[in-house]
N, C-alpha and C positions, 0 to 999 in steps of 0.2 A: 802664125796668123792668129789674131784675136778677133772676137766677134762682139759687137756692141748692139744691144737691142733696147729700144724704148717701148715700154708696154703700158697699157691701161688694163682695166679689168677685162675688157673684151677685145682689144685690138693690139696687134703689133704694128707700130707705125713705120719702122724701117730698120734696116740692118746695115751696118757698115763693117767691112773687114779691114783690119789694120795691123800694123807692125807694132811691137812693143816700144815704149818710150824710155829714154834715158834722161835723167835730170841732174844738172850740176847745181848742188845746193847753194853754192856761192853766187850763182848767176840767175837764180830762179826766185820769183816772188809770187806769193799767193795774194790775189787781189779779190776781195769779197765786197759785193755791191749791195748797199742799202739793207743790210740785216740789222734793222733797228726796230725799236718797239712799235712804232706806228705802221710798220709794213709787214713784219713776219706773221702777224695775226690775220692778214687778209685771206679771203677765200681764193686760193690759187690752185692751179693744176700744172703738171700731172701728179704732183705730190703736195702735201701740206707744207706750210712754212715751218712747222715743227720738225718735219723730216729733213727739210733743207738745212735747217739750223743744226740738227744733230750731225749730219755729214760734214758741215762746215767746221764745227767745233773739232771733230775728229781730225780733219785735215790740217786745221790751224795748229793744233797741238803737235802734230807730226812735223810740220814745218819749223815750229819753234824749237823742237827737240834737235833738229838738224842744224840749227843756227841760221835758217833761211828767213828771209824777210816776209812778214805778214802785214798787209795793208788793208785796213778796214775803212771803207768808204761809206759816208752817210750823206743823205740829201737834207738840206735845211734851208731856212729863210730867216732873215733878221726880224720878221714879225709882221711888217706891213705889206709884204709880198712884192714890193717894188724891185727887189733884186732877182725876181723870177722872170721867166720869159712870158711875153704877152702878145704873140703874133695873131693875125687874123686867121681863123680856122673854119673849116667846114663842119667839124664836129666839136662838141664841148671838150675842153681839156680834161685830162684825168684828174679827178679830185680825191684826196684822202682826208679823212677827218683829222685835222691838225690839233689834237688834244695835247695837253701838257705831257712832255716826254716823248713826243712823236719822233724826234730826231736823235734820241738817246740809243746808242748801240746796245744790243742785248747783252747784259752783263756776263752771262755764261760764255760768250764769245770773246769778250775783251773790251777795251784793249789791255794787253799785258806788256810787261817790260820788253822793249825792243820793237814793239809794233808801231806802225805809223797810221795816224788817223787823218783822212782826207775829207774835207767838207766841200760838197759841190752844190751848185744852185741850178742845175739843169740835169738832163738825163745822163749825159756822159761824164766820166770822172777826170778827163784830161783838161778840157777847156777851162781856163780861169782858175786852175789849181796848181799846186806844186808837184803833182804826181810824177810827171815826166822828169822833172829835175831830180827828185828823190831817187827814182829808179836809175837814171843814168849816172848819177854820182856814186852809186853803189855798183855800177857796171852790170846791172841786171839786163839780160837780153831775152829772158823768157818769162811770160806771165801765165800763171795758172788762174783761171777766171771762173767765177760763179756768183750767184746772188739772185735777188728778186728786183725787177722781173726780167725774165729771159729776153724778151723782144724789145725792152725799153732801156733800162739802165745798163744791163749787161751788153746788149748788142751795140748800143751807142758807144760804150767804152771800148768794146772790141774793134769797132770800125776805126776809132781814133788810134788805138794801139797798132793796128795793122798798117795804117798809113805812116806811122812813126817807125816801122821796121821791126817791131817786137815779134818774136816767136810766141805763139799762144796755144795753150791747152785749155779746152773748154770742158769743165766737169759737169756733165749733164745732170747728175743727181744732186747737184748743189744749185739747181735752177728751178724756177717755177714762175708762172705768170697768172695774172687775173684777166688776161685777154683771150683765154680759151686755148684748148689743146692744139688747135691748128696753128695758132701763132707761135706757140712753143716749138712745135715740130718743124715748122718752116724755118725758124731762126736756126735751130740746131742742125737740121739736115742740109739746108740750102745755103745758108749764110756762113755759119761757123766752119763748115767743112772746106770752104773756099778761103778762109783766113787762118786756119790752124788745124788742130787735131782734137777730135771729140773723144773724151775718155770718161771713165767712172771714178768715183772716189777710191775704190779698191785698187784700180790700176795705177792711179797716182801714188797711193801709199806704197805699192809694190816697187814702183820706180824710185821712190825716195829711199827705200831700204837697200837698194843695190850699191 
């Protein structure tokens, strides 16, 4: 049995007991959501974007070393915003400062040779992109998922992956959100545990080494 705990400085939010994971490197892809210059610097919890990025880089390098697929997802717009969603809302939409370079992936992460870059125009990474096609043509059946933000881009992508039948492993310490710790905790504890398995970077690295 393994134990996974989410902590802040003063609280332990929850504990999940689990069995170890086994990963087939040929059928597993690492999918990282929105680790781009305009997002990783946001004020996020329960860890900084810098810490999320450090774990993401570590895991991406391990996947590449195994010959496993790394998918880097970014959110972008053609510039006039007309390719983005504009529904009627009760609350204002989330806004990010769209400075030059907003949608550029953090260079330390990649892309590197063999990586796939997916550009999306909404929260989730499946709709309107070739992500599903690229995964299926490589016979990928398991997605290792992380990014910013937990309850927006990551959760939306996870829901779409779940409905398409993918196995999912959610790497909690490669996630953060600017929606508050409660939103992060709810997504990880209540949603992700019903769509897959929640693990840490170190647990995934261990599984890759087996």
